[in-house]
C-alpha positions in Angstrom: 121.4 22.0 94.1 123.9 24.7 93.8 125.9 24.5 97.3 126.0 27.6 99.5 129.5 28.7 99.7 128.8 30.4 103.2 127.6 27.0 104.7 130.9 25.0 103.3 133.2 27.8 104.3 131.3 27.6 108.0 131.6 23.6 107.7 135.4 23.9 107.4 135.2 26.0 110.6 136.4 29.5 108.7 134.6 32.7 108.9 132.9 33.7 105.5 133.2 36.9 103.4 130.8 39.7 102.1 130.4 42.0 99.9 127.6 44.8 100.2 126.1 46.3 97.4 124.2 49.2 98.0 123.9 50.8 94.2 121.2 49.1 92.2 123.6 48.1 89.0 124.0 44.5 88.0 127.6 45.1 86.1 128.5 46.4 89.4 126.7 43.4 90.8 128.7 41.4 88.5 132.4 42.5 89.0 132.1 42.2 92.3 130.8 38.9 92.4 134.0 38.0 90.1 136.3 39.2 93.2 135.8 35.8 94.7 133.7 37.3 98.1 132.2 34.2 99.5 128.6 36.2 99.0 127.4 39.6 97.9 124.4 41.3 99.5 122.0 43.5 97.5 120.7 46.2 99.9 117.3 46.5 99.6 116.3 48.6 102.6 118.9 51.4 102.5 120.5 51.0 98.9 118.5 51.8 96.1 117.5 48.4 94.0 113.8 47.9 93.7 112.8 44.8 93.1 113.6 44.6 89.2 117.3 45.8 89.8 117.3 43.1 92.8 116.7 40.6 90.4 119.1 41.6 87.5 121.8 41.9 90.4 120.9 38.3 91.5 121.6 37.1 87.9 124.5 38.7 87.2 126.5 37.1 90.1 125.2 33.7 88.5 128.1 32.9 86.3 130.7 32.9 90.0 130.6 31.1 92.8 129.7 33.8 95.5 126.5 33.6 96.7 123.2 36.0 96.8 122.2 37.8 99.9 119.3 40.2 100.3 119.0 42.0 103.1 115.3 43.0 103.0 113.5 45.8 103.1 111.2 44.7 106.3 110.2 41.9 107.8 107.3 41.6 105.2 105.9 38.0 103.5 105.9 39.4 99.8 109.9 41.0 100.3 110.8 37.6 101.7 109.5 35.8 99.1 109.9 37.5 96.1 113.7 37.6 97.5 114.0 34.3 97.1 112.2 33.5 94.1 114.7 35.3 92.8 117.4 32.9 93.7 118.6 34.5 97.0 120.2 32.5 99.5 120.5 34.3 102.1 118.4 36.5 104.2 119.2 39.6 106.2 116.2 40.8 107.9 116.6 44.3 109.4 114.3 46.0 112.7 114.0 42.1 114.3 113.1 43.2 117.8 111.7 39.7 119.5 111.6 36.6 118.9 107.7 37.0 117.7 109.8 39.3 114.8 112.2 36.2 114.2 109.0 33.7 114.2 107.2 35.7 111.4 110.6 36.0 109.2 111.2 32.3 110.0 107.3 32.0 108.6 107.6 33.1 105.1 111.2 31.8 104.3 110.2 28.4 104.7 108.0 26.0 103.1 105.3 23.8 104.7 105.8 22.1 107.2 108.3 24.9 108.9 106.8 27.2 107.5 103.9 28.7 105.1 106.1 29.9 102.4 104.1 30.0 98.9 105.2 28.3 95.6 106.8 29.7 92.6 110.5 29.8 92.7 110.7 29.7 89.1 113.9 31.6 88.6 114.7 30.2 91.7 114.9 26.7 90.6 117.0 27.5 87.5 119.6 29.3 89.5 119.8 26.2 92.2 118.4 23.2 90.6 115.8 20.6 90.1 115.7 19.4 93.8 115.2 23.0 95.3 112.0 22.4 97.1 113.7 19.2 98.9 117.0 21.2 99.3 116.5 24.7 99.6 114.7 25.0 104.0 118.3 23.5 104.6 120.6 25.9 102.0 119.0 28.9 102.6 120.7 31.2 105.4 118.1 33.5 107.5 119.7 35.9 109.6 117.4 38.5 111.6 119.1 41.6 112.1 120.3 42.5 116.0 120.3 46.4 115.6 118.3 48.1 118.1 118.1 48.2 121.8 115.3 46.4 122.1 116.4 43.3 119.7 120.0 42.9 122.2 117.7 43.2 125.0 115.6 40.0 123.4 119.1 38.4 122.1 119.0 35.0 123.8 114.9 34.4 122.4 115.5 35.6 119.1 118.2 32.9 119.2 116.0 29.8 120.2 113.9 30.4 117.7 114.1 27.6 115.0 115.3 28.2 111.3 117.3 31.0 112.1 120.8 30.3 111.1 122.0 33.1 113.5 122.2 36.9 114.0 124.0 40.1 111.7 124.9 42.8 113.8 123.9 46.5 112.3 126.5 48.4 114.2 125.3 51.9 113.0 121.7 51.1 114.3 123.1 49.5 117.5 125.5 52.3 118.2 122.7 54.7 117.6 119.7 52.7 119.5 122.7 52.5 122.7 123.3 56.2 122.6 126.1 56.9 120.7 126.9 58.4 117.1 125.6 56.2 114.0 129.4 54.8 112.5 129.8 51.5 111.5 133.9 51.7 112.3 133.0 52.8 115.7 135.6 53.0 117.9 133.0 53.3 121.0 134.1 50.3 124.0 130.5 50.0 124.9 129.3 49.7 121.8 132.2 47.2 121.1 131.4 45.6 124.3 127.6 45.1 123.0 129.0 43.5 119.9 131.0 41.3 121.2 128.7 40.0 123.8 126.3 39.5 120.9 129.1 37.2 119.5 129.8 35.2 122.8 126.4 34.5 123.3 125.5 33.2 119.6 128.4 31.0 119.6 127.0 29.8 123.3 123.7 28.9 121.5 125.5 27.3 118.6 124.2 29.9 116.3 126.2 32.0 113.8 126.7 35.6 114.1 127.4 38.1 111.3 128.4 42.0 111.0 128.7 44.9 108.8 132.1 46.7 109.3 133.4 49.9 108.1 137.0 48.8 107.6 139.1 46.2 107.1 141.1 46.3 110.8 137.0 46.1 111.8 136.3 43.4 109.9 139.5 41.2 110.7 139.1 42.6 114.8 135.3 41.0 114.0 136.4 37.6 112.3 139.4 37.5 115.3 136.2 37.6 117.9 134.7 34.5 116.7 132.1 36.1 113.7 131.5 33.6 111.0 130.3 36.1 108.1 132.1 39.5 107.7 130.9 42.4 105.6 134.6 43.1 104.6 133.2 46.5 102.4 130.7 47.7 99.7 130.5 49.5 96.6 130.0 53.1 97.2 132.8 52.7 100.2 135.5 51.0 98.0 134.9 53.7 95.2 134.8 56.6 97.1 138.1 55.3 99.2 139.5 54.4 96.0 138.7 57.7 94.4 139.4 59.8 97.4 142.9 58.2 97.6 143.9 58.4 93.8 142.8 62.3 94.2 144.8 62.9 96.8 147.9 60.9 94.6 147.6 63.1 92.1 147.2 66.5 93.4 150.6 66.3 95.5 
């Protein structure tokens, strides 16, 4: 079974790095995977990829040690199983607002007797190895997102759901739900208080905590706060930032 690099980093007591793909390009995915991040996330919710794009992007990562995550469109059985069959080693599920939502996610992310995922992971076996059936439920990382006031309120019950590895904080939607501007690189003290509270409660429950960050400074702060998986940057953000800086330098 191909190892999950993120789990390996966790076993070493280290935080894992993640790169975010909003584009639908397998070429961008291939270049990103060669940068050395522990994991690469294909964003199927707010990004531009469909199922075919997602498959090609995951295939483009296969020659590297970066492991593929997918941020699902929704907590829907078909989407969950298609991402896993394509070879995803991590699932990030949006808008999980209750323990029932988290249990629904696990129901279709795990094979019997733990869940009800149906069999057909042809490409996933090619990527992972012939022992896929016996190893994948312990290899894949499943992270419901905490990004709403309702999900934050129900955090403790979500953390108690068998099968989830932890939670993934969506800071923009969390800020919006708490009554603040929806920015990933938030400076709002009350939003940061909620983020730190989520990290502390996840750690206390012996679960992992992950987060999307809008800057390197935010990523470092989250890592130092005890987050185990940190999305440091992504394709569109990096391109816009670097291209804008280059133009400013050129026009001096």
